[in-house]
C-alpha positions in Angstrom: -11.5 -108.4 -50.0 -10.6 -111.9 -51.1 -8.3 -112.2 -54.0 -7.6 -115.0 -56.5 -4.3 -115.7 -54.7 -6.1 -116.2 -51.4 -8.4 -118.9 -52.9 -5.4 -120.7 -54.5 -3.5 -120.5 -51.1 -6.6 -121.9 -49.3 -6.9 -124.8 -51.7 -3.2 -125.6 -51.2 -3.6 -125.5 -47.4 -7.0 -127.2 -47.0 -7.0 -129.4 -50.0 -10.1 -130.1 -52.2 -13.6 -129.7 -50.8 -14.3 -133.2 -49.5 -18.1 -132.7 -49.3 -18.3 -131.7 -53.0 -16.0 -134.6 -54.0 -18.1 -137.2 -52.2 -21.4 -135.7 -53.2 -20.6 -135.3 -56.9 -18.6 -138.4 -57.5 -20.5 -141.3 -59.0 -19.9 -144.9 -58.2 -17.6 -146.7 -60.6 -18.8 -150.0 -62.1 -17.2 -152.9 -60.3 -15.4 -155.5 -62.3 -17.6 -158.3 -63.6 -17.6 -161.5 -61.6 -16.2 -164.4 -63.5 -18.2 -167.5 -62.8 -16.3 -170.7 -63.1 -18.0 -174.1 -62.5 -16.0 -177.0 -61.3 -17.0 -180.1 -63.2 -18.1 -183.0 -61.0 -15.6 -185.9 -61.3 -17.1 -188.7 -63.4 -16.4 -191.3 -60.7 -18.4 -189.4 -58.2 -21.2 -188.8 -60.6 -21.4 -192.4 -61.7 -21.5 -193.7 -58.1 -23.9 -191.2 -56.7 -26.1 -190.3 -59.7 -29.2 -191.7 -58.1 -30.0 -190.0 -54.8 -31.9 -191.2 -51.7 -33.2 -188.2 -49.9 -34.6 -187.9 -46.4 -36.9 -185.0 -45.5 -38.9 -183.6 -42.6 -40.3 -180.3 -41.2 -38.3 -178.5 -38.6 -39.5 -175.7 -36.3 -37.3 -172.9 -35.0 -39.2 -170.3 -32.9 -42.5 -171.4 -34.5 -41.0 -170.8 -38.0 -41.5 -173.9 -40.2 -38.6 -175.2 -42.5 -38.6 -178.0 -45.0 -35.3 -179.7 -44.4 -33.7 -182.4 -46.7 -30.5 -184.3 -46.7 -29.2 -186.8 -49.2 -27.9 -190.1 -47.9 -24.6 -190.7 -49.7 -23.7 -187.2 -50.8 -24.8 -185.7 -47.5 -25.9 -182.5 -49.1 -28.5 -180.6 -47.0 -31.1 -178.0 -48.0 -33.4 -175.9 -45.9 -36.3 -173.8 -47.1 -38.7 -171.7 -45.0 -42.4 -172.7 -45.6 -45.5 -170.8 -44.8 -47.6 -173.8 -43.7 -47.6 -177.6 -43.7 -50.1 -178.1 -46.4 -49.4 -180.5 -49.2 -49.2 -177.9 -52.1 -46.6 -176.0 -50.1 -44.6 -179.1 -49.4 -44.7 -180.2 -53.0 -43.5 -176.8 -54.1 -40.6 -177.0 -51.7 -39.8 -180.5 -52.9 -39.8 -179.4 -56.5 -37.2 -176.7 -55.6 -35.0 -179.4 -54.0 -35.4 -181.7 -57.1 -34.4 -178.7 -59.3 -31.2 -178.1 -57.2 -30.1 -181.7 -57.6 -31.0 -181.7 -61.3 -28.8 -178.7 -62.0 -25.8 -180.8 -61.2 -27.1 -183.9 -63.0 -28.4 -185.9 -60.0 -31.7 -187.7 -59.9 -33.7 -188.2 -56.7 -35.2 -191.7 -56.8 -36.2 -192.3 -53.2 -37.6 -190.0 -50.5 -37.5 -191.2 -46.8 -40.2 -189.3 -44.9 -42.5 -189.5 -41.9 -46.1 -190.6 -42.1 -47.4 -187.0 -42.4 -46.0 -186.9 -46.0 -48.2 -189.8 -47.2 -50.6 -187.4 -49.1 -47.6 -186.4 -51.2 -47.1 -189.9 -52.6 -48.8 -189.2 -56.0 -47.1 -185.8 -56.4 -43.7 -187.4 -55.7 -44.5 -190.2 -58.1 -45.1 -187.6 -60.8 -41.6 -186.3 -60.2 -40.2 -189.9 -60.4 -39.6 -190.2 -56.7 -40.7 -193.2 -54.6 -41.9 -192.4 -51.1 -40.6 -194.6 -48.4 -42.7 -193.8 -45.4 -41.6 -194.5 -41.8 -43.8 -196.7 -39.7 -46.3 -195.2 -37.2 -44.6 -193.7 -34.1 -41.2 -193.8 -35.9 -39.1 -191.2 -37.5 -36.4 -191.2 -40.2 -33.1 -191.2 -38.2 -31.0 -189.5 -40.8 -33.0 -186.3 -41.0 -33.8 -186.2 -37.3 -30.1 -186.2 -36.5 -29.5 -183.6 -39.2 -32.2 -181.3 -37.7 -30.6 -181.7 -34.3 -27.2 -180.7 -35.8 -28.8 -177.6 -37.5 -30.4 -176.5 -34.3 -27.2 -176.9 -32.3 -25.3 -174.8 -34.9 -28.0 -172.1 -34.7 -27.8 -172.1 -30.9 -24.0 -171.6 -31.1 -24.3 -168.6 -33.4 -27.4 -167.2 -31.5 -25.5 -167.2 -28.2 -22.7 -165.0 -29.7 -25.2 -162.3 -30.9 -25.5 -159.1 -28.9 -29.4 -159.1 -29.2 -32.1 -159.9 -26.7 -34.6 -160.7 -29.5 -34.1 -161.8 -33.1 -36.6 -160.9 -35.8 -38.1 -163.6 -38.0 -36.0 -162.7 -41.1 -32.8 -163.0 -39.0 -33.9 -166.5 -37.7 -34.4 -167.6 -41.3 -31.0 -166.4 -42.4 -29.4 -167.9 -39.2 -30.9 -171.3 -40.2 -29.7 -170.9 -43.8 -26.2 -170.0 -42.5 -26.1 -173.1 -40.2 -27.0 -175.3 -43.2 -24.6 -173.6 -45.5 
């Protein structure tokens, strides 16, 4: 027969039932994240308030990305896109405009290849002038930036222990390289 003393002795020797503790314990609420925005210095804002943006489409493993980079600020963005149709590209450009607007910047000029010519009116509605590259020419700023992104992706990819990488991982890899 097991007595009350035996159970007390067992608890002292073995400690509490870990399975019950882990199974019955609920997660505690984490501390709230305190968000603190650093104000942009007025000298920087006054000098770079109007942004010239270069943009193009980049392909990584047949996945399309809309890539932008501002000329003076040198801030880059990348967004995966489903296709190269004008409504998709306009939506991607609106997202970029919104990112800059959140910090008070205004995109005035967009430097793009000839394939973006049909976007001219949509960009004009956003207050952006399209400066299109000549036939058989490219915008050097964005082409070099795309090359840099791809080099960074290759560096990380070659350290991964996988033979194949799923689409979602490629998208996040490109985002990481830009970040």
